[in-house]
N, C-alpha and C positions, 0 to 999 in steps of 0.2 A: 673797862670792859663790862664789869659787873653792873655799873650804873646804866650802861646801854641796854643790857639784857633786861634789867628791871623796867626801863622805860618802854621797851618793846612789849613786855608782858602787860604793862598797864594799858597801853594803847589797844592791845588785842582784847582785853577785858572790856574796855570802854566801847569798842566797836560792837562786841557781842551784845552788850546791854542795850545800845541804841537800836540794833537790829531787832532784838526781842520786843522792844517797846513799839517800834513801827509796825511789826507784823501782827500784834494783837490789838492795834488801834488804840493804845494807851493814851496817845496825844490827841484823840479826837474829842470834839465837844459833845458828841451824842452818846457818850458813855462807852465807846468802843464797839458800837453796833456795826456789823459788817453788812447790813442790809443795803442793797443797791437801789438807787432811784430808777424809775422807769426810763427806758430809752426814748428820747424825743423823736427819733426816726420811726419807732414803732407807733408812737402816738399819732404822728402825722399820717402814716399809712392807714391807721384805723379811721382817722377823720376823712381821708380821701375815699375810702371804701364805703363809709356811711353816707357820704354825700352822693356818691355814685348810685348806691342802692336806692336812694330816694328819688332818683331821676325818673321822668315818665318813660313808660315802655317805648322802645323804638318802633317807629312806623316802618312800613316796607320801603325798601330802596335806600340808596346812598344819600349822603348829605348834599350832593350836587344834582340829584334827580328833581325835576320840576314838579310843582303841584299847582292847583288852581287858586291863584290869588287875584282873580279878575275883579272881585268885589272890594278890594282893599286899595285905599288911596294914601294911607299914611304908614310909614315904616319907622318904628322906634327900636333902636338898638341899645339894649341894656349892656353896659360893660360886663364882660364875662368875669365870673368869680375865679380867682386864681387859687388852685389847690396844690401848686408845685411847692416843694420845700427849699428852693434855692432863692435866697433873698434878692439876687440879681434879677429874678424873673417876676418880681412883685407887680410890675406893670403890664405883664403879658396880656391879661384879659382886657385891659383898657386899650392897649395897642391894637388888639384884634378888632375890637368894636370900631375904632377909628378908621382902620383900613377898609373894613366893610362899608362904612358910611362914605368914605372918599370914593370908593369904586362905584357905589350906587349913584352918588351925585354926579360923577363924571360920565357914566354911561346911560343911566336910566332916570335922570331927573325929570324928563318929560312924561314919564309914566306914573309918577307919584306927585301929589301936591306937597307932601312934606316928607323929608328924610332927616331923621334926627338921632343923636346919641344922648341918652338920658337914663338916669336911674329910675325915673318916674314915668311910666306909660300914661297916655292921655285918657285911657279908658273909653275910647270910641269904638263903635261897631265896625267902622271901616279901617281900623288900625291893626296892623300885624306887628307883633312884638317878637323880636329875636333876643333870646337870652341863652346863657350857657355857662360852662365851667371848663377851665383848662386844667388837665391833670398830668400832662407830661410835656415838658418843653426843654429838651436836652440837646446839647451840641454833640457833634461827631467827635470820635476819639480813636485812639489806637492802643491795643493791648498786644503784647508779645504772644499771649496764649490764645486770644480769640480773634485777633486781626482788627480791622477797622470797624467801628460801630457807626451807625447811621445818626444823622441829625434828625430830631423828631419834634413834631407838634401834634399833640393829641388833645381832643376836647370833646365835649358833648354839647349839642345845641337843640333848641326847640323853637318853633314858630307857633305863637298862640294868638287867638283873637283878643284884641285889646279890651273889649268890654266883658266878654264872657269867660275868658281864660281857657277856652277850648283849645286843646292841642291839635294843631293842623299838621305838624311834622315834628318828629323827634328822631335824631340820629347821632351816630358817632362820627367825629371828624378825625381823620388819621392821615398825616402826611409824614413821609420819611424819605431820606435820600443819603447816599454816601457822598455825593458831590456838592449838594446845596447846604448852606448854613441853616441854622435853626430859624434865623430871622426870615430867610427866604421861604422856609416851610410855613411860617405864620402868614406871610403875605400871600402865598399861593392858596392856602386854605381860605383866607378871607376873601380873596378874589373869586374863588369858586362859589362860596356862599352868596356873595353879592350877585354873581351871574345867575345863580339859581333863583334868587328872589326876583331879579329883573325879568328873566325869561318867563317866570311863573305868572307875571302880570299880563 
């Protein structure tokens, strides 16, 4: 019985020692520093806000409002920059550009001599360049406290003159729905942008 009591006391002392070492960082390689590294989520939010702050001022009207593109014969769609922090969404900007190009080619190919997706505009005076950045691409969900959230696709877009860089249109893209998936949000937004460009011609 005495041996058991001694063993229990030894184990309690050992546990207390280990707890003290772990709490003061004694086993760390940085000399016990308790300084925390910066939060990656905070860094990502800062990068998104900085990129959005540098975006051209929005022109009047929504992203699906037409403008005068009668002087333009070439459309270059630059894959949108992806600012979302979900690795599964890394191709969202490219997918958006491809859907815009497909919709333009299907519906308005007779109105433009060239419709292309490329990171490099041609630099022509009759070229309109679509570029932008995706900053929210989230799926719908459900929370006991807040209910069902919407699927979202949010981005910023601009149309510029291929030669001069003049901003012809700059606007925010926003699609959300309780019933549609986020892929459907992306497709709807891309189709609306393509229709706006086609009808503007």
